[in-house]
C-alpha positions in Angstrom: -21.4 6.6 3.3 -20.7 10.1 4.6 -17.2 9.0 5.6 -16.3 7.7 2.1 -18.1 10.1 -0.3 -17.9 13.7 -1.4 -21.6 14.4 -2.1 -22.7 11.9 -4.7 -19.2 10.5 -5.6 -16.5 8.7 -3.8 -13.2 10.4 -2.8 -11.2 8.5 -5.5 -13.7 9.7 -8.1 -13.5 13.3 -6.8 -9.7 13.3 -6.8 -9.7 11.8 -10.3 -11.8 14.7 -11.5 -9.7 17.3 -9.7 -6.0 16.3 -10.1 -3.2 18.5 -8.8 0.2 18.4 -10.5 2.1 18.5 -7.2 0.0 15.7 -5.8 0.4 13.7 -9.0 4.1 13.8 -8.5 4.2 13.3 -4.7 1.6 10.5 -4.7 3.2 8.8 -7.7 6.5 8.9 -5.9 5.0 7.3 -2.8 3.6 4.5 -5.0 7.0 4.1 -6.8 8.9 3.7 -3.5 6.6 1.9 -1.1 8.4 -1.5 -1.7 11.8 0.2 -1.7 11.1 1.6 1.8 10.2 -1.9 3.1 13.3 -3.6 1.6 15.7 -0.8 2.7 14.4 -1.1 6.3 14.8 -4.9 6.1 18.4 -4.4 4.9 19.1 -1.9 7.7 17.9 -4.5 10.2 20.0 -7.2 8.6 23.2 -5.3 8.1 22.8 -3.7 11.5 22.9 -7.1 13.2 19.3 -7.1 14.2 18.7 -10.5 12.6 15.7 -11.3 14.8 13.8 -8.2 13.7 14.8 -8.8 10.1 13.5 -12.4 10.2 10.2 -11.3 11.9 9.7 -8.6 9.2 10.4 -11.0 6.4 7.9 -13.6 7.8 5.3 -10.8 8.3 5.8 -9.8 4.6 5.3 -13.4 3.6 2.1 -13.7 5.7 0.7 -10.5 4.3 1.1 -11.7 0.8 -0.5 -15.0 1.6 -3.4 -13.3 3.3 -3.8 -10.9 0.4 -3.8 -13.7 -2.1 -6.5 -15.6 -0.2 -8.7 -12.6 0.0 -8.2 -11.6 -3.6 -9.2 -15.1 -4.8 -12.3 -15.5 -2.5 -13.4 -11.9 -2.2 -12.5 -10.1 -5.4 -13.0 -6.3 -5.2 -12.8 -3.8 -8.0 -10.5 -0.8 -7.6 -11.9 2.8 -8.0 -10.4 3.2 -11.5 -12.3 0.2 -12.7 -15.6 1.6 -11.5 -14.7 5.0 -13.0 -14.0 3.4 -16.4 -16.5 0.5 -16.5 -19.2 1.3 -13.9 -20.6 -1.0 -11.2 -21.7 -3.8 -13.5 -21.9 -6.2 -15.2 -18.4 -7.2 -14.3 -15.9 -7.5 -17.2 -13.5 -10.2 -16.2 -11.3 -9.4 -19.3 -10.8 -5.7 -18.5 -7.2 -4.6 -18.9 -5.2 -3.3 -16.0 -4.8 0.5 -15.7 -2.2 2.8 -14.1 -5.1 5.1 -13.2 -3.8 8.3 -11.5 -0.2 6.9 -11.7 -0.4 7.6 -15.5 -0.2 11.3 -14.6 3.1 10.6 -12.8 4.4 8.8 -15.9 3.4 11.7 -18.1 5.1 14.3 -15.8 8.4 12.5 -16.0 8.0 11.2 -19.6 8.3 7.6 -18.6 6.2 4.4 -18.8 7.0 2.9 -15.4 3.5 2.5 -14.1 1.7 2.1 -17.4 4.0 -0.8 -18.3 3.7 -2.4 -14.8 -0.1 -2.2 -14.5 -0.7 -3.3 -18.1 0.7 -6.7 -17.1 -1.4 -7.0 -13.9 -3.0 -10.5 -14.0 -5.6 -9.7 -11.4 -7.3 -6.3 -11.4 -9.9 -7.3 -8.8 -7.5 -7.3 -5.9 -8.2 -3.9 -4.3 -9.0 -5.1 -0.7 -6.9 -5.2 1.4 -4.5 -2.6 0.1 -1.1 -4.2 0.5 0.4 -0.9 -0.6 -0.7 0.2 2.9 0.0 -3.1 4.7 3.8 -3.0 4.0 4.4 0.5 5.4 2.3 -0.3 8.4 4.5 -3.4 9.0 7.6 -1.1 8.9 6.0 1.2 11.5 5.3 -1.9 13.7 8.8 -3.3 13.7 10.5 0.1 13.8 8.4 1.5 16.6 10.5 0.4 19.5 13.5 2.1 18.0 12.2 5.5 19.1 11.0 8.7 17.5 13.7 8.8 14.9 12.0 5.7 13.4 8.4 6.4 14.4 8.0 9.8 12.8 9.3 9.0 9.3 7.7 5.6 9.1 4.3 6.8 10.3 4.5 9.8 7.9 5.4 7.5 5.0 2.5 5.1 5.8 0.0 8.0 5.9 1.5 9.3 2.6 1.1 6.0 0.9 -2.5 5.6 2.3 -3.5 9.0 0.9 -1.8 8.3 -2.4 -3.7 5.0 -2.8 -7.0 6.9 -2.7 -5.8 10.0 -4.6 -4.5 7.8 -7.5 -7.8 5.9 -7.7 -6.2 2.6 -6.9 -8.1 2.1 -3.6 -11.1 3.3 -1.6 -10.6 4.4 2.0 -12.2 1.1 3.1 -9.4 -0.8 1.3 -6.9 1.4 3.1 -8.4 0.5 6.5 -8.4 -3.2 5.5 -4.7 -2.9 4.6 -4.0 -1.5 8.1 -6.0 -4.3 9.8 -4.3 -6.9 7.6 -0.9 -5.8 8.9 -1.9 -6.5 12.6 -2.1 -10.3 12.6 0.8 -10.6 10.2 3.0 -8.5 12.5 1.8 -10.3 15.7 2.8 -13.7 14.3 6.5 -13.0 15.1 6.1 -10.0 17.5 8.0 -11.8 20.3 10.8 -13.0 17.9 11.4 -9.4 16.8 12.7 -8.3 20.1 16.3 -9.1 21.1 16.8 -11.4 24.1 18.7 -8.7 25.9 17.3 -5.3 25.3 20.1 -2.9 24.4 19.6 0.9 24.5 17.9 2.0 21.3 
């Protein structure tokens, strides 16, 4: 408990009670672009002729979503914002989705991107594992062998999204850890296929 709490409350609850405008923007930006990073990297692989790595990344993405769906159905977990708004029980299966901390990003820019997106969320009890974290970790995995110019930005982005998930009250730290762990078997499914048959200089 000492790793996941600040005194009597969890980190998402603490951040929710102590928002910072700069972090609202930066973390909201991470949440708005996490899928964009994944698809841009996939496009770079594809257009750059690295079709094996592109295919492996695409299958890992598919596997991550299947794994996430299975866990969400058989092990539903409430996100921090739900606990903040509704408490620990009894469970309200009809509770509406919430943008949580992302609503502050919307307010800063005068838009309704997150509020519109999360209001249509059909399953709010899908906090573990955090696929927001799984996708960037997959990018780190498949970009790692390309050297520091890939490793540094992809690792930084994965850490940025991980912090944002907690800061915005969408996930607990344990969900983030589960998201990292979920990426490993999904990436390893096609790890060999990702590498070219002849290894060119990267």
